[in-house]
Backbone as a chain_set.jsonl record, in Angstrom:
{"seq": "MTDERTPPGMTETLAENIDRLTRRRREEKRDASISDRIADRVTGFTGSMLFVVIHLVLFGGWIVINLGWTPIPAFDESFVVLAMIASVEAIFLSTFVLISQNRMAEAADRRADLDLHINLLAEHELSKLAGLVARIAEHLDVAARSPDLDEIQEDVSPERVLDALRAKEEA", "coords": {"N": [[68.784, 122.041, 81.412], [69.41, 118.663, 81.768], [71.644, 115.902, 81.31], [71.771, 112.309, 80.672], [73.833, 111.449, 82.317], [73.768, 112.987, 84.543], [72.87, 112.828, 87.869], [69.551, 112.465, 89.276], [68.003, 115.352, 90.67], [70.265, 116.877, 90.807], [72.248, 119.502, 89.571], [73.554, 120.023, 86.259], [75.927, 121.434, 86.213], [76.909, 121.058, 88.814], [77.302, 118.271, 88.772], [79.287, 118.156, 86.792], [81.334, 119.539, 88.125], [81.848, 117.762, 90.217], [82.798, 115.606, 88.717], [85.136, 116.806, 87.648], [86.628, 117.362, 89.989], [86.959, 114.782, 91.005], [88.419, 113.605, 88.936], [90.704, 115.185, 89.147], [91.693, 114.45, 91.673], [92.341, 111.784, 91.153], [94.383, 112.174, 89.262], [96.294, 113.512, 90.849], [96.871, 111.484, 92.642], [97.944, 109.597, 90.877], [100.174, 111.011, 89.971], [101.722, 111.213, 92.204], [104.748, 111.033, 94.1], [107.059, 108.255, 94.205], [107.841, 107.677, 96.793], [105.779, 108.834, 98.276], [103.638, 107.254, 97.412], [104.442, 104.736, 98.369], [104.463, 105.273, 101.119], [101.737, 105.812, 101.498], [100.625, 103.323, 100.857], [101.796, 101.664, 102.825], [100.832, 102.927, 105.128], [98.093, 102.617, 104.673], [97.864, 99.816, 104.824], [98.788, 99.319, 107.443], [96.789, 100.447, 108.86], [94.754, 98.656, 108.864], [92.51, 95.9, 109.675], [93.617, 93.453, 109.068], [96.343, 93.855, 109.493], [96.321, 94.184, 112.266], [95.437, 91.617, 113.057], [97.532, 89.993, 112.077], [99.616, 90.936, 113.705], [98.623, 90.27, 116.226], [98.682, 87.466, 116.046], [101.443, 86.945, 115.448], [102.91, 88.345, 117.552], [101.525, 87.394, 119.763], [101.978, 84.623, 119.497], [104.784, 84.646, 119.728], [105.064, 85.501, 122.381], [103.68, 83.478, 123.799], [105.223, 81.199, 123.126], [107.724, 81.955, 124.221], [107.136, 82.151, 126.879], [107.134, 79.62, 127.604], [104.957, 77.964, 127.263], [104.498, 76.173, 125.311], [105.606, 73.255, 123.433], [107.665, 74.112, 121.853], [110.979, 75.307, 121.912], [111.987, 78.075, 123.957], [113.138, 81.205, 122.689], [113.558, 83.824, 123.22], [113.525, 84.655, 126.015], [113.596, 86.871, 127.736], [112.281, 88.743, 126.328], [113.533, 90.828, 125.03], [114.353, 90.984, 122.349], [111.882, 90.959, 121.076], [110.855, 93.385, 122.048], [112.694, 95.139, 120.884], [112.186, 94.703, 118.146], [109.507, 95.561, 118.013], [109.864, 98.251, 118.711], [111.506, 99.275, 116.642], [109.826, 98.809, 114.493], [107.711, 100.532, 115.231], [108.969, 103.021, 114.99], [109.444, 103.176, 112.198], [106.804, 102.886, 111.221], [105.516, 105.144, 112.339], [106.893, 107.133, 111.007], [106.105, 106.669, 108.324], [103.372, 107.191, 108.606], [103.466, 109.908, 109.31], [104.543, 110.994, 106.941], [102.426, 110.489, 105.16], [100.416, 111.981, 106.449], [101.475, 114.563, 106.262], [101.362, 114.976, 103.506], [98.601, 114.804, 103.139], [97.841, 117.015, 104.647], [98.933, 119.078, 103.129], [97.334, 118.838, 100.829], [94.865, 119.422, 101.982], [95.325, 122.068, 102.708], [95.549, 123.209, 100.158], [92.933, 122.788, 99.222], [91.55, 124.336, 101.093], [92.541, 126.873, 100.444], [91.471, 127.071, 97.852], [88.724, 127.035, 98.522], [88.594, 129.45, 99.959], [89.272, 131.312, 97.933], [87.143, 130.921, 96.134], [84.972, 131.584, 97.781], [85.572, 134.29, 98.316], [85.395, 135.326, 95.735], [82.688, 134.793, 95.186], [81.516, 136.375, 97.172], [82.341, 138.909, 96.338], [81.078, 139.058, 93.833], [78.399, 138.906, 94.669], [78.23, 141.264, 96.139], [78.519, 143.153, 94.1], [76.23, 142.499, 92.64], [74.247, 143.127, 94.527], [74.599, 145.887, 94.599], [73.833, 146.512, 91.978], [71.134, 145.716, 92.039], [70.215, 147.548, 93.915], [70.582, 149.926, 92.47], [68.803, 149.462, 90.358], [66.384, 149.372, 91.812], [66.374, 151.974, 92.746], [66.187, 153.351, 90.309], [63.672, 152.503, 89.512], [62.237, 153.717, 91.387], [61.705, 152.456, 93.798], [61.45, 151.842, 97.203], [64.196, 150.754, 98.69], [66.199, 151.038, 100.497], [68.358, 150.364, 103.084], [70.317, 149.971, 106.055], [71.552, 147.478, 106.043], [71.616, 146.799, 103.314], [73.387, 148.696, 102.286], [75.702, 147.836, 103.576], [76.009, 145.265, 102.501], [76.744, 145.831, 99.919], [79.377, 146.502, 100.021], [82.68, 145.386, 99.411], [84.332, 142.685, 101.041], [87.248, 142.81, 102.933], [89.723, 140.51, 102.939], [92.104, 140.625, 104.385], [91.546, 142.416, 106.474], [89.612, 140.95, 107.836], [91.079, 138.68, 108.649], [92.961, 139.983, 110.283], [91.24, 140.985, 112.266], [90.252, 138.575, 113.334], [92.64, 137.508, 114.371], [93.232, 139.456, 116.278], [91.077, 139.106, 118.044], [91.565, 136.496, 118.914], [93.938, 136.856, 120.301], [93.179, 138.46, 122.339]], "CA": [[68.683, 120.735, 80.791], [70.402, 117.719, 82.269], [71.783, 114.723, 80.459], [71.579, 111.045, 81.379], [74.916, 111.244, 83.284], [73.51, 113.81, 85.712], [71.925, 112.181, 88.784], [68.342, 113.247, 89.543], [68.106, 116.301, 91.773], [71.57, 117.532, 90.783], [72.421, 120.286, 88.353], [74.615, 119.563, 85.37], [77.162, 122.098, 86.644], [77.399, 120.367, 90.003], [77.804, 116.962, 88.333], [80.565, 118.396, 86.103], [82.323, 119.886, 89.142], [82.205, 116.515, 90.9], [83.655, 114.863, 87.779], [86.438, 117.473, 87.566], [87.368, 117.171, 91.237], [87.318, 113.363, 91.079], [89.503, 113.421, 87.969], [91.882, 115.864, 89.698], [92.237, 113.608, 92.745], [92.982, 110.622, 90.519], [95.639, 112.647, 88.665], [97.231, 113.772, 91.933], [97.286, 110.18, 93.148], [98.792, 108.996, 89.851], [101.41, 111.778, 89.852], [102.439, 111.238, 93.484], [106.089, 110.442, 94.039], [107.123, 106.86, 94.617], [107.906, 107.62, 98.261], [104.43, 109.108, 98.769], [102.807, 106.072, 97.146], [104.848, 103.697, 99.314], [103.975, 105.679, 102.445], [100.279, 105.626, 101.511], [100.338, 101.88, 100.896], [102.162, 101.155, 104.145], [99.866, 103.496, 106.079], [96.811, 101.958, 104.436], [97.914, 98.447, 105.342], [98.928, 99.311, 108.905], [95.521, 100.877, 109.425], [93.736, 97.644, 108.552], [92.333, 94.814, 110.634], [94.563, 92.396, 108.73], [97.577, 94.2, 110.193], [96.088, 93.879, 113.682], [95.383, 90.157, 113.204], [98.897, 89.484, 111.888], [100.387, 91.253, 114.902], [98.124, 89.448, 117.329], [99.187, 86.105, 115.854], [102.908, 86.9, 115.588], [103.355, 88.73, 118.894], [100.932, 86.442, 120.703], [102.742, 83.377, 119.381], [106.123, 84.91, 120.284], [104.943, 85.549, 123.845], [103.3, 82.139, 124.28], [106.399, 80.319, 122.984], [108.8, 82.351, 125.121], [106.726, 81.919, 128.257], [107.306, 78.193, 127.827], [103.644, 77.322, 127.278], [104.428, 75.252, 124.165], [106.798, 72.383, 123.364], [108.72, 74.787, 121.08], [111.916, 75.918, 122.868], [112.01, 79.541, 124.035], [114.293, 81.807, 122.012], [113.66, 85.221, 123.655], [112.878, 84.581, 127.322], [113.494, 88.204, 128.365], [111.494, 89.562, 125.385], [114.327, 91.975, 124.566], [114.307, 91.015, 120.884], [110.523, 91.37, 120.732], [110.755, 94.818, 122.333], [113.474, 95.842, 119.866], [111.447, 94.621, 116.878], [108.342, 96.437, 118.128], [110.337, 99.641, 118.724], [111.943, 99.646, 115.29], [108.605, 98.867, 113.68], [106.986, 101.752, 115.6], [109.695, 104.16, 114.401], [109.16, 103.226, 110.767], [105.373, 103.128, 110.985], [105.183, 106.543, 112.641], [107.453, 107.94, 109.916], [105.204, 106.527, 107.175], [102.126, 107.904, 108.915], [103.75, 111.346, 109.22], [104.677, 111.335, 105.524], [101.065, 110.532, 104.61], [99.7, 113.107, 107.05], [102.003, 115.802, 105.679], [100.799, 115.104, 102.163], [97.177, 115.102, 103.288], [97.731, 118.394, 105.135], [99.178, 119.947, 101.966], [96.127, 118.789, 100.0], [93.821, 120.151, 102.713], [95.648, 123.492, 102.572], [95.185, 123.625, 98.793], [91.468, 122.858, 99.159], [91.132, 125.495, 101.889], [92.829, 128.052, 99.613], [90.458, 127.101, 96.799], [87.478, 127.463, 99.162], [88.695, 130.877, 100.259], [89.206, 132.067, 96.683], [85.775, 130.837, 95.607], [84.111, 132.374, 98.662], [85.835, 135.718, 98.086], [84.832, 135.661, 94.432], [81.227, 134.812, 95.331], [81.173, 137.556, 97.967], [82.542, 140.072, 95.471], [80.002, 139.067, 92.829], [77.138, 139.236, 95.345], [78.277, 142.697, 96.456], [78.223, 143.877, 92.857], [74.829, 142.225, 92.328], [73.442, 143.933, 95.461], [74.674, 147.272, 94.109], [73.011, 146.587, 90.764], [69.731, 145.654, 92.47], [69.917, 148.837, 94.542], [70.443, 150.933, 91.403], [67.539, 149.162, 89.663], [65.313, 149.81, 92.706], [66.41, 153.442, 92.726], [65.684, 153.758, 88.994], [62.236, 152.226, 89.48], [61.672, 154.483, 92.5], [61.242, 151.508, 94.809], [62.197, 152.054, 98.442], [64.969, 149.551, 99.018], [67.362, 151.472, 101.268], [68.492, 149.906, 104.47], [71.743, 149.877, 106.423], [72.06, 146.17, 105.627], [71.889, 146.829, 101.88], [74.645, 149.436, 102.091], [76.799, 146.979, 104.041], [76.148, 144.147, 101.573], [77.353, 146.309, 98.682], [80.814, 146.713, 100.216], [83.534, 144.195, 99.34], [84.992, 142.298, 102.285], [88.706, 142.749, 102.832], [90.171, 139.323, 103.683], [93.166, 141.003, 105.316], [90.925, 142.993, 107.673], [88.942, 139.864, 108.551], [92.13, 137.896, 109.314], [93.5, 140.811, 111.363], [90.241, 141.032, 113.341], [90.259, 137.252, 113.964], [93.865, 137.397, 115.145], [93.103, 140.335, 117.433], [90.133, 138.465, 118.974], [92.225, 135.335, 119.511], [94.997, 137.309, 121.203], [92.574, 139.219, 123.456]], "C": [[69.801, 119.835, 81.322], [70.483, 116.533, 81.328], [71.661, 113.461, 81.31], [72.676, 110.75, 82.4], [74.672, 112.009, 84.581], [72.488, 113.115, 86.612], [70.702, 113.061, 89.03], [68.536, 114.16, 90.754], [69.426, 117.038, 91.831], [71.69, 118.302, 89.479], [73.568, 119.721, 87.534], [75.956, 120.166, 85.786], [77.755, 121.409, 87.859], [77.974, 119.004, 89.636], [79.15, 117.113, 87.626], [81.664, 118.739, 87.104], [82.783, 118.645, 89.897], [83.13, 115.687, 90.012], [85.05, 115.469, 87.718], [87.266, 117.217, 88.824], [87.806, 115.725, 91.403], [88.486, 113.065, 90.149], [90.794, 114.024, 88.523], [92.519, 115.018, 90.804], [92.937, 112.383, 92.187], [94.333, 111.008, 89.92], [96.69, 112.885, 89.746], [97.754, 112.46, 92.516], [98.261, 109.518, 92.178], [100.149, 109.692, 89.788], [102.216, 111.856, 91.154], [103.8, 110.566, 93.321], [106.039, 109.003, 94.541], [107.141, 106.751, 96.141], [106.526, 107.906, 98.874], [103.514, 107.908, 98.559], [103.139, 104.934, 98.104], [104.303, 104.022, 100.709], [102.466, 105.478, 102.546], [99.901, 104.149, 101.596], [100.635, 101.298, 102.278], [101.152, 101.645, 105.185], [98.499, 102.848, 105.917], [96.778, 100.553, 105.015], [97.967, 98.444, 106.866], [97.661, 99.807, 109.597], [94.404, 99.88, 109.19], [93.629, 96.601, 109.659], [93.272, 93.648, 110.334], [95.888, 92.618, 109.455], [97.453, 93.854, 111.679], [96.112, 92.369, 113.912], [96.777, 89.557, 113.07], [99.734, 89.735, 113.143], [99.915, 90.462, 116.118], [98.686, 88.026, 117.239], [100.701, 86.051, 116.103], [103.366, 87.226, 117.008], [102.789, 87.789, 119.95], [101.677, 85.129, 120.694], [104.12, 83.524, 119.997], [106.066, 84.85, 121.814], [104.634, 84.162, 124.413], [104.488, 81.182, 124.228], [107.44, 80.658, 124.04], [108.41, 82.342, 126.592], [106.827, 80.432, 128.607], [105.996, 77.422, 127.844], [103.472, 76.344, 126.122], [105.648, 74.346, 124.19], [107.945, 73.012, 122.568], [109.655, 75.474, 122.071], [111.888, 77.456, 122.784], [113.269, 80.068, 123.364], [114.487, 83.269, 122.412], [112.974, 85.344, 125.015], [112.707, 85.928, 127.996], [112.686, 89.185, 127.51], [112.224, 90.822, 124.899], [114.242, 92.097, 123.045], [112.924, 91.463, 120.42], [110.346, 92.88, 120.942], [111.513, 95.633, 121.282], [112.733, 95.845, 118.525], [110.252, 95.571, 116.907], [108.749, 97.91, 118.083], [110.749, 100.111, 117.332], [110.737, 99.756, 114.363], [107.834, 100.156, 113.963], [107.649, 102.993, 114.999], [109.354, 104.29, 112.92], [107.689, 103.533, 110.48], [104.995, 104.572, 111.266], [105.739, 107.468, 111.564], [106.56, 107.862, 108.681], [103.898, 107.28, 107.4], [102.345, 109.41, 108.804], [103.899, 111.803, 107.772], [103.288, 111.467, 104.901], [100.284, 111.715, 105.161], [100.19, 114.439, 106.487], [101.422, 116.038, 104.286], [99.317, 115.443, 102.225], [96.963, 116.536, 103.776], [97.975, 119.384, 103.997], [97.954, 119.988, 101.06], [94.99, 119.556, 100.667], [94.063, 121.656, 102.631], [95.274, 124.006, 101.185], [93.667, 123.749, 98.651], [90.94, 124.054, 99.942], [91.393, 126.785, 101.117], [91.803, 128.187, 98.497], [89.116, 127.566, 97.356], [87.485, 128.96, 99.432], [88.567, 131.706, 98.987], [87.791, 132.067, 96.114], [84.827, 131.667, 96.467], [84.32, 133.868, 98.473], [85.27, 136.173, 96.746], [83.308, 135.752, 94.517], [80.786, 136.036, 96.118], [81.29, 138.818, 97.13], [81.407, 140.182, 94.448], [78.666, 139.423, 93.464], [77.091, 140.711, 95.755], [77.939, 143.532, 95.234], [76.754, 143.699, 92.469], [73.902, 143.038, 93.237], [73.455, 145.394, 95.047], [73.807, 147.474, 92.878], [71.525, 146.575, 91.118], [69.333, 146.971, 93.117], [69.731, 149.922, 93.492], [69.151, 150.714, 90.61], [66.364, 149.639, 90.505], [65.222, 151.326, 92.724], [65.818, 153.957, 91.42], [64.172, 153.571, 88.887], [61.491, 152.955, 90.596], [61.013, 153.555, 93.528], [62.105, 151.715, 96.045], [62.896, 150.754, 98.832], [66.199, 149.899, 99.835], [67.293, 150.901, 102.682], [69.968, 149.849, 104.788], [72.351, 148.546, 105.982], [72.437, 146.163, 104.149], [73.185, 147.58, 101.586], [75.849, 148.575, 102.48], [77.073, 145.838, 103.062], [76.888, 144.575, 100.304], [78.858, 146.526, 98.801], [81.558, 145.385, 100.126], [84.17, 143.943, 100.709], [86.491, 142.245, 102.029], [89.184, 141.54, 103.63], [91.26, 139.654, 104.705], [92.583, 141.559, 106.602], [90.226, 141.913, 108.498], [89.978, 139.036, 109.314], [92.74, 138.674, 110.481], [92.539, 140.865, 112.548], [90.186, 139.687, 114.082], [91.48, 137.085, 114.87], [93.772, 138.242, 116.419], [92.164, 139.727, 118.482], [90.779, 137.267, 119.68], [93.27, 135.725, 120.536], [94.437, 138.044, 122.403], [92.181, 138.318, 124.6]], "O": [[70.975, 120.206, 81.321], [69.52, 116.202, 80.637], [71.472, 113.539, 82.524], [72.489, 109.894, 83.266], [75.294, 111.717, 85.602], [71.369, 112.84, 86.18], [70.812, 114.287, 88.994], [69.162, 113.772, 91.74], [69.692, 117.752, 92.798], [71.288, 117.822, 88.419], [74.441, 119.028, 88.057], [76.991, 119.502, 85.722], [78.966, 121.2, 87.929], [79.03, 118.625, 90.142], [80.053, 116.301, 87.828], [82.8, 118.287, 86.957], [83.97, 118.494, 90.183], [84.123, 115.133, 90.485], [86.043, 114.741, 87.733], [88.451, 116.896, 88.742], [88.906, 115.465, 91.89], [89.426, 112.362, 90.522], [91.864, 113.432, 88.379], [93.742, 114.887, 90.863], [93.993, 111.983, 92.677], [95.309, 110.27, 90.049], [97.848, 112.503, 89.58], [98.935, 112.344, 92.842], [99.272, 108.951, 92.59], [101.169, 109.036, 89.575], [103.27, 112.491, 91.197], [103.971, 109.654, 92.512], [105.092, 108.597, 95.215], [106.533, 105.846, 96.712], [106.151, 107.293, 99.873], [102.705, 107.582, 99.428], [102.244, 104.246, 98.595], [103.753, 103.156, 101.389], [101.973, 105.021, 103.577], [98.977, 103.774, 102.317], [99.837, 100.542, 102.831], [100.679, 100.871, 106.017], [97.821, 102.562, 106.904], [95.789, 100.146, 105.623], [97.273, 97.658, 107.511], [97.49, 99.602, 110.799], [93.228, 100.227, 109.304], [94.539, 96.443, 110.473], [93.68, 92.932, 111.249], [96.483, 91.672, 109.971], [98.377, 93.298, 112.273], [96.74, 91.897, 114.859], [97.162, 88.702, 113.868], [100.472, 88.857, 113.59], [100.726, 90.036, 116.94], [99.114, 87.457, 118.243], [101.181, 85.218, 116.871], [104.129, 86.464, 117.602], [103.473, 87.43, 120.908], [101.979, 84.574, 121.75], [104.582, 82.632, 120.709], [106.913, 84.226, 122.454], [105.25, 83.729, 125.386], [104.731, 80.44, 125.179], [107.983, 79.762, 124.686], [109.266, 82.508, 127.46], [106.63, 80.039, 129.757], [105.941, 76.322, 128.394], [102.406, 75.747, 125.973], [106.619, 74.632, 124.89], [109.068, 72.51, 122.6], [109.185, 76.155, 122.983], [111.781, 78.041, 121.707], [114.335, 79.459, 123.455], [115.462, 83.897, 121.999], [111.972, 86.046, 125.154], [111.76, 86.113, 128.76], [112.439, 90.319, 127.922], [111.596, 91.764, 124.415], [114.077, 93.197, 122.518], [112.804, 92.252, 119.482], [109.755, 93.562, 120.105], [111.043, 96.682, 120.842], [112.665, 96.874, 117.852], [110.008, 96.298, 115.944], [108.051, 98.727, 117.481], [110.385, 101.205, 116.901], [110.642, 100.679, 113.553], [107.354, 100.804, 113.032], [106.96, 103.909, 114.55], [109.016, 105.374, 112.445], [107.373, 104.339, 109.606], [104.229, 105.166, 110.507], [105.12, 108.482, 111.242], [106.285, 108.885, 108.055], [103.383, 107.929, 106.489], [101.497, 110.116, 108.26], [103.431, 112.884, 107.414], [103.007, 112.439, 104.2], [99.564, 112.381, 104.418], [99.389, 115.347, 106.263], [101.041, 117.156, 103.937], [98.832, 116.272, 101.455], [96.011, 117.197, 103.363], [97.301, 120.411, 103.91], [97.576, 121.055, 100.576], [94.236, 120.259, 99.994], [93.117, 122.433, 102.501], [94.744, 125.109, 101.05], [93.171, 124.694, 98.038], [89.994, 124.713, 99.51], [90.562, 127.693, 101.132], [91.319, 129.285, 98.224], [88.442, 128.393, 96.743], [86.503, 129.653, 99.166], [87.835, 132.695, 98.963], [87.3, 133.103, 95.665], [83.972, 132.378, 95.938], [83.356, 134.633, 98.47], [84.731, 137.274, 96.635], [82.708, 136.683, 93.979], [79.79, 136.67, 95.771], [80.432, 139.698, 97.205], [80.852, 141.259, 94.23], [77.879, 140.161, 92.872], [76.029, 141.332, 95.721], [77.174, 144.493, 95.315], [76.111, 144.648, 92.02], [72.894, 143.575, 92.778], [72.431, 146.071, 95.134], [73.125, 148.491, 92.752], [70.747, 147.344, 90.554], [68.227, 147.461, 92.891], [68.826, 150.748, 93.606], [68.483, 151.678, 90.233], [65.437, 150.25, 89.973], [64.129, 151.894, 92.719], [65.028, 154.901, 91.428], [63.479, 154.37, 88.258], [60.275, 152.828, 90.733], [59.93, 153.83, 94.045], [63.332, 151.759, 95.958], [62.258, 149.788, 99.249], [67.155, 149.124, 99.863], [66.265, 150.972, 103.355], [70.791, 149.695, 103.886], [73.519, 148.488, 105.596], [73.458, 145.589, 103.77], [73.981, 147.159, 100.746], [76.877, 148.583, 101.803], [78.227, 145.486, 102.82], [77.58, 143.766, 99.687], [79.539, 146.714, 97.793], [81.124, 144.382, 100.693], [84.501, 144.881, 101.434], [86.939, 141.696, 101.022], [89.072, 141.527, 104.856], [91.328, 139.034, 105.767], [93.049, 141.231, 107.694], [90.25, 141.962, 109.728], [89.781, 138.725, 110.488], [93.007, 138.106, 111.54], [92.967, 140.798, 113.7], [90.086, 139.658, 115.309], [91.371, 136.586, 115.99], [94.178, 137.806, 117.497], [92.431, 139.825, 119.679], [90.575, 137.05, 120.874], [93.474, 135.02, 121.525], [95.146, 138.237, 123.391], [91.662, 138.793, 125.61]]}, "num_chains": 1, "name": "protein.A"}
């Protein structure tokens, strides 16, 4: 049974999970440190077309004026000051971007850990379910034996999988 908040074609459980995850992201955003919020705002602005337009106007105007193409007197004919401003700006902007990327990487790591835990739990539950189905088939005297079924009933060891992946990568 679904309620009016559940979109058509979606289970109530899935809709609740979406609500929980959305609420969690909002909480994480709200609870972010002031430095993280500043870095996100700066990074968000510097990744916008408005930022590009402002720089085109300011740097373009600076260059046009200092090339002597306007009646305004040149104030940086060698463009040393412009280069210094651009360099300092690049240092700060790259730092803000790195701060935001580090935070996003931490969030991605947490989501990956959650995915792994859920997948391992689902695999474990399916292994137990396969064993139960095999026992039911055996009890009902239904031929359900196959090498695949025996394999499905075994729990996967995440450590062995990671070790095998590492060994393949190093080979």
